[in-house]
C-alpha positions in Angstrom: 0.1 -0.1 0.1 1.1 3.4 -1.4 2.1 5.7 2.2 1.2 9.3 1.7 5.0 10.7 1.9 5.2 8.2 -1.9 2.2 10.3 -3.4 2.8 12.9 -5.8 2.7 16.3 -4.6 -0.7 16.7 -6.8 -2.3 13.8 -5.2 -0.8 15.1 -1.7 -2.6 18.5 -2.7 -5.7 16.8 -3.8 -5.7 15.1 -0.2 -5.0 18.2 1.9 -8.3 19.5 -0.2 -10.4 16.8 0.8 -9.5 16.8 4.8 -10.3 20.4 4.7 -13.5 20.4 2.9 -14.3 17.6 5.1 -13.5 19.8 8.1 -15.3 22.8 7.0 -18.5 20.1 7.1 -18.0 19.3 10.4 -17.5 22.4 11.8 -20.6 23.4 10.1 -22.3 20.5 11.8 -21.0 20.5 15.2 -19.5 23.7 16.1 -22.3 26.4 14.5 -23.6 26.8 17.8 -20.7 26.8 20.2 -18.3 29.6 18.3 -18.8 33.1 18.7 -19.9 34.8 15.2 -16.0 36.5 14.9 -14.5 33.0 15.4 -17.3 31.2 13.3 -16.9 34.0 10.3 -12.9 34.0 10.0 -13.2 29.9 10.5 -15.7 29.6 7.7 -13.4 31.8 5.6 -10.1 30.4 6.4 -11.1 27.1 5.6 -12.4 28.3 1.9 -9.3 30.3 1.3 -7.2 26.8 2.3 -9.4 24.6 0.3 -9.1 26.6 -3.0 -5.4 26.7 -2.5 -5.4 22.9 -2.3 -6.9 22.5 -5.4 -5.1 25.3 -7.0 -1.7 24.0 -6.3 -2.4 21.1 -8.7 -2.9 23.5 -11.3 0.1 26.1 -10.7 2.2 22.5 -10.8 1.0 22.2 -14.2 2.0 26.1 -14.6 5.2 26.2 -13.6 6.1 22.7 -15.3 5.0 24.0 -18.5 6.7 27.7 -18.3 9.6 27.0 -16.6 10.9 23.5 -16.1 10.0 23.2 -20.3 12.7 25.6 -20.8 15.3 24.6 -18.4 17.3 22.2 -21.1 17.5 25.2 -23.5 20.5 27.6 -24.2 18.3 30.3 -22.8 17.8 28.3 -19.2 21.2 30.3 -17.9 20.2 33.9 -19.4 19.3 36.8 -17.0 16.1 37.2 -18.6 14.7 33.6 -17.9 15.5 34.0 -14.1 13.6 37.3 -14.4 10.7 34.9 -16.7 10.8 32.2 -13.5 10.5 35.5 -10.8 7.7 36.7 -12.9 5.8 33.3 -12.8 6.4 32.9 -9.7 5.1 35.9 -8.6 2.4 35.8 -10.8 0.9 32.4 -9.1 2.0 33.4 -5.4 -0.4 36.4 -6.3 -3.1 34.1 -7.8 -3.4 32.0 -4.6 -3.4 35.1 -2.1 -6.2 36.3 -3.7 -8.2 34.5 -1.5 -7.1 35.5 1.7 -7.8 39.2 0.8 -11.1 38.8 2.0 -9.5 38.0 5.5 -7.5 41.4 5.6 -7.6 43.4 3.1 -11.3 44.7 3.0 -12.1 48.5 3.3 -14.0 51.4 1.7 -12.0 51.3 -1.7 -10.3 48.5 -3.2 -6.8 48.1 -2.1 -4.3 47.7 -5.2 -2.8 44.1 -3.8 -6.1 42.9 -4.0 -6.6 44.2 -7.3 -3.7 42.6 -8.6 -4.2 39.5 -6.6 -7.7 38.9 -8.3 -6.6 39.7 -11.5 -3.7 37.3 -11.6 -6.2 34.7 -10.1 -8.3 35.3 -13.5 -5.3 35.4 -15.8 -4.7 31.9 -13.9 -8.2 30.3 -14.7 -8.0 31.3 -18.5 -3.9 30.2 -18.5 -5.1 26.7 -17.3 -8.0 26.3 -19.7 -5.3 27.1 -22.6 -2.6 24.7 -21.1 -5.0 22.1 -20.8 -6.7 22.6 -24.6 -3.3 22.9 -26.1 -2.2 19.9 -24.4 -5.1 18.2 -25.3 -4.7 19.6 -28.8 -1.0 18.4 -29.0 -1.8 14.6 -27.7 -4.9 14.0 -30.2 -2.5 14.8 -32.9 0.0 12.7 -32.3 -2.8 9.8 -31.9 -4.2 10.6 -35.1 -1.0 11.3 -36.8 0.1 7.6 -35.5 3.5 9.5 -34.5 6.2 7.6 -31.9 6.2 7.7 -28.1 9.9 9.1 -28.4 9.8 12.9 -29.4 11.5 14.2 -31.8 13.2 18.2 -32.8 9.8 18.8 -34.6 8.1 17.6 -31.3 10.4 19.5 -29.2 9.4 22.6 -31.0 5.5 22.2 -30.8 6.1 21.8 -26.6 8.0 25.1 -26.6 5.0 26.8 -28.6 2.3 25.3 -26.7 3.6 27.6 -23.4 4.1 30.4 -25.4 1.0 30.7 -27.2 -1.0 29.6 -23.8 0.5 33.1 -22.2 0.2 35.1 -24.9 -3.5 34.3 -25.0 -4.1 34.7 -21.8 -2.0 38.3 -21.5 -4.2 39.2 -24.7 -7.2 38.2 -22.8 -6.5 39.4 -19.5 -6.5 43.1 -21.2 -9.7 42.6 -22.8 -11.4 41.3 -19.8 -10.0 44.3 -17.5 -10.9 46.6 -19.8 -14.6 45.2 -20.4 -15.1 45.2 -16.4 -13.5 48.5 -16.3 -16.7 50.2 -18.0 -20.3 51.3 -16.6 -22.8 48.5 -16.6 -24.7 48.6 -19.8 -28.5 49.6 -19.0 -30.4 46.6 -20.7 -34.4 47.7 -20.9 -37.1 44.5 -21.1 -40.2 44.4 -21.2 -42.3 41.8 -19.7 -46.0 41.0 -19.6 -47.4 40.4 -16.0 -50.4 38.1 -16.1 -53.2 39.8 -13.9 -51.5 43.0 -13.2 -53.8 45.6 -12.9 -54.0 48.3 -15.6 -53.5 51.2 -13.8 -49.5 49.8 -13.0 -48.9 49.4 -16.5 -45.5 50.0 -17.3 -44.4 50.2 -14.0 -40.9 50.5 -13.9 -38.7 48.0 -11.8 -34.9 48.2 -12.1 -33.0 45.1 -11.1 -29.7 44.9 -9.6 -27.5 41.7 -8.5 -24.2 40.6 -7.1 -22.4 43.9 -6.4 -20.2 42.3 -4.5 -18.6 45.0 -2.4 -15.5 43.4 -0.8 -11.7 43.6 -2.4 -12.2 44.9 -5.6 -15.1 46.6 -5.4 -15.8 49.9 -3.1 -18.1 52.9 -2.5 -16.6 54.7 -6.2 -18.4 51.9 -8.2 -21.4 51.7 -5.7 -22.0 55.1 -6.3 -21.6 55.2 -10.0 -24.3 52.3 -9.6 -26.4 54.3 -7.6 -26.5 57.8 -10.0 -27.2 55.4 -12.7 -30.1 53.8 -10.8 -31.7 57.1 -9.7 -31.2 58.4 -13.9 -33.9 55.8 -14.5 -36.5 56.7 -12.4 -37.6 53.7 -11.4 -41.0 52.8 -9.1 -39.1 50.3 -7.9 -35.6 48.9 -7.2 -35.3 45.3 -6.5 -31.3 44.3 -4.9 -31.6 40.1 -5.9 -28.5 39.1 -3.3 -24.7 39.0 -3.1 -24.6 42.7 -2.3 -21.4 42.2 -0.4 -18.7 40.0 0.5 -17.4 41.3 4.2 -18.9 42.0 7.6 -21.5 45.3 7.4 -19.5 46.8 10.2 -16.2 46.9 8.3 -17.8 47.8 4.8 -20.1 50.2 5.9 -18.6 53.2 4.4 -18.9 51.7 1.3 -22.8 51.0 1.5 -23.7 54.7 2.4 -24.5 55.4 -1.5 -27.4 52.9 -1.0 -29.1 55.7 0.8 -29.4 57.6 -1.9 -32.0 55.7 -3.6 -35.5 56.9 -3.3 -37.5 54.6 -5.7 -41.5 56.0 -4.6 -43.3 52.5 -4.1 -39.8 50.8 -2.0 -36.3 49.4 -2.7 -36.1 45.7 -1.6 -33.5 43.1 -0.9 -33.2 39.6 -0.9 -30.0 37.4 0.3 -27.6 35.8 -1.8 -25.3 33.1 -1.3 -22.4 35.5 -0.1 -24.0 37.5 2.6 -24.1 33.5 4.2 -20.8 33.3 3.5 -19.7 36.6 5.4 -21.8 34.8 8.9 -23.2 38.9 9.1 -26.9 38.9 7.7 -28.3 40.3 10.7 -26.1 43.2 10.8 -26.5 43.8 6.9 -30.4 43.7 7.4 -30.4 46.3 10.1 -27.5 48.0 8.2 -30.0 48.0 4.7 -33.1 49.7 6.9 -31.0 52.1 7.9 -31.1 53.3 4.4 -34.5 52.4 4.0 -33.9 49.3 1.8 -36.5 46.5 3.2 -35.1 42.8 3.3 -37.7 40.4 2.5 -37.1 37.4 4.7 -39.0 34.5 3.5 -41.9 37.4 3.2 -43.7 39.7 1.1 -44.9 43.0 0.4 -48.3 44.7 -1.3 -47.2 46.8 -4.5 -50.2 49.3 -4.3 -50.4 51.0 -7.4 -49.9 54.6 -7.0 -53.2 55.9 -9.2 -55.7 53.2 -7.3 -55.4 51.9 -4.0 -57.7 48.8 -4.8 -55.2 47.8 -7.0 -51.7 45.7 -6.3 -49.3 43.1 -6.7 -47.1 41.2 -4.5 -43.6 41.5 -4.4 -42.0 38.3 -2.7 -38.4 37.2 -1.4 -36.9 34.2 -0.3 -33.6 33.3 1.5 -30.9 31.9 -0.6 -30.6 28.2 -0.6 -27.4 27.8 0.4 -28.5 29.0 4.2 -29.7 25.5 4.3 -26.0 23.7 3.4 -24.7 26.5 5.6 -26.9 25.7 8.5 -27.3 29.0 9.3 -29.8 29.6 11.9 -33.5 31.2 11.0 -32.7 31.3 7.5 -33.6 29.0 4.8 -35.5 29.4 1.9 -39.5 28.8 3.1 -41.8 29.9 -0.4 -44.4 28.6 1.5 -44.0 31.8 4.1 -42.8 33.8 1.7 -46.0 34.0 -0.2 -48.3 34.2 2.6 -51.2 36.2 1.5 -50.5 36.0 -2.5 -53.0 34.2 -4.2 -53.4 33.6 -7.8 -55.9 36.5 -8.1 -52.9 38.5 -7.9 -49.8 39.3 -10.0 -47.1 37.5 -8.2 -43.3 38.9 -8.6 -40.6 36.7 -6.7 -37.1 37.4 -5.8 -34.9 34.8 -5.3 -30.9 35.1 -5.9 -30.3 31.8 -7.4 -32.1 30.4 -10.8 -31.8 26.7 -9.0 -34.4 28.3 -6.3 -36.3 29.8 -9.4 -37.1 26.3 -10.5 -37.8 25.0 -7.0 -40.3 27.8 -6.6 -42.3 27.5 -10.0 -42.5 23.1 -9.5 -44.1 24.6 -6.0 -46.0 27.3 -7.4 -46.4 27.2 -11.0 -48.7 30.3 -10.4 -45.6 32.9 -9.9 -45.6 35.3 -12.5 -42.3 36.9 -12.8 -39.2 35.5 -11.1 -36.0 37.9 -10.8 -32.7 36.1 -10.2 -29.0 36.6 -10.5 -26.2 34.4 -9.5 -24.8 33.5 -12.6 -22.9 36.5 -13.3 -23.4 35.2 -17.5 -20.5 32.6 -16.3 -18.3 36.5 -15.6 -15.1 34.7 -17.3 -14.4 32.9 -20.1 -13.9 30.0 -19.6 -16.5 29.4 -16.5 -19.1 30.5 -18.5 -19.6 26.9 -19.8 -20.1 26.0 -16.5 -22.2 28.7 -15.0 -24.3 27.6 -18.7 -24.2 23.5 -17.3 -24.8 24.4 -13.9 -27.9 26.8 -14.0 -31.5 26.1 -15.1 -31.8 29.7 -16.6 -28.4 30.9 -17.3 -28.8 35.1 -18.1 -31.8 37.0 -20.1 -35.4 36.1 -20.2 -37.2 33.1 -20.0 -40.8 32.2 -20.5 -42.0 29.3 -18.7 -45.3 28.0 -19.8 -48.1 30.7 -20.8 -48.3 33.2 -18.0 -45.0 33.0 -15.8 -41.4 34.6 -16.6 -37.8 34.3 -15.4 -35.1 36.9 -15.7 -31.5 36.3 -14.7 -29.1 39.4 -14.5 -25.5 38.7 -15.5 -24.4 41.0 -12.3 -24.1 44.7 -11.4 -20.2 44.3 -11.2 -18.0 41.3 -10.9 -17.1 38.7 -7.8 -13.7 39.1 -6.9 -12.0 39.2 -10.3 -12.0 42.9 -11.9 -12.7 40.9 -15.3 -15.1 40.0 -17.6 -14.9 37.8 -20.9 -18.2 36.8 -22.7 -20.2 38.5 -20.0 -21.4 42.2 -19.5 -22.2 44.0 -16.3 -25.9 45.0 -16.4 -28.3 46.9 -14.9 -32.0 45.7 -15.8 -34.6 48.2 -16.3 -37.5 46.2 -16.2 -40.7 47.5 -17.5 -44.1 45.6 -16.3 -46.9 45.2 -19.0 -50.7 44.5 -18.0 -52.4 42.2 -20.5 
């Protein structure tokens, strides 16, 4: 039987990731009620950082072997430029690995340069891993189809050297494109949605949808103030924020949240939790902070949105907790659709706020009479190649979907971004939804 010491380092990294993941599950199950908030918060963040870093170590070893070790036998290996290249690759990997720890140490009103650099390297790391794997697979397929011998000749050596060079060049280009794309203000996307049983007096009611702002290491007060100015310019009747507003504790990042106090939609501003609110372990304090800005959290509850033209006309606006509250065993929280829709009958239009598209699917299975669900979470994949994974893992990916005859689901691609200040194959969005009565 092979001992742990005899395992290759990649296998050791996978084992370490498994141990950390197991400790996460155990601490959530047996320590959640015994630890105070701050200790629980730090333990969860630390475990998540260690888990992702353990998995990344496998990829980092591959990157080092592909971009450094491959060239150690070349004539340039002893040159000063190659030494600088090794230092650059090492610093790149170190920054990528450190990105997850910035949530513990570097969250403030505005992002630190180190956090921006670290998360940029993380985004580039994901792209680079993809191209190294893809080009390597193409190379292996070519050898197989061409019937090449396993023993490489000179031409094969040249192709082996070309692969990492091409991967690095593609990564640099796409990283720059992604940074430039994410640095632009969110696009305003106007969508008209027919809502069954919406009173005629509420025809053309304007709802502005925000999602996945992710205040934290790479998004701060300046970005949020820009979003608020754009929302106010649209003059919405209602503003809704469907989760993942922040990645940090309310007390730490409070100054960055202050622009939200300027939202003044006449029929109210509403909020539901996303999974990242529960990662902060600070949902109660977030609720209190948002209430101080006249933003009403919908914690498995609903409100009647009454027509400004007739007090007898209204529709039901409901919100559910994010489904990961159950996974994290967050006391007093979890998706409870029956509670959220208590008093909402099919005689009136029903609009539901649910952060994850999976929650939207579950809600429609239980209550097919819901007329409109507004979600986020997917970010439209945010960056290539994560788009494919986000598409496959969610029943609704991005944009407007019609489910049945009288039900629609709209999934926001996110108003900012998570961590990596990059967007590839997606665009940040503020959604202006015009509700149409039949």
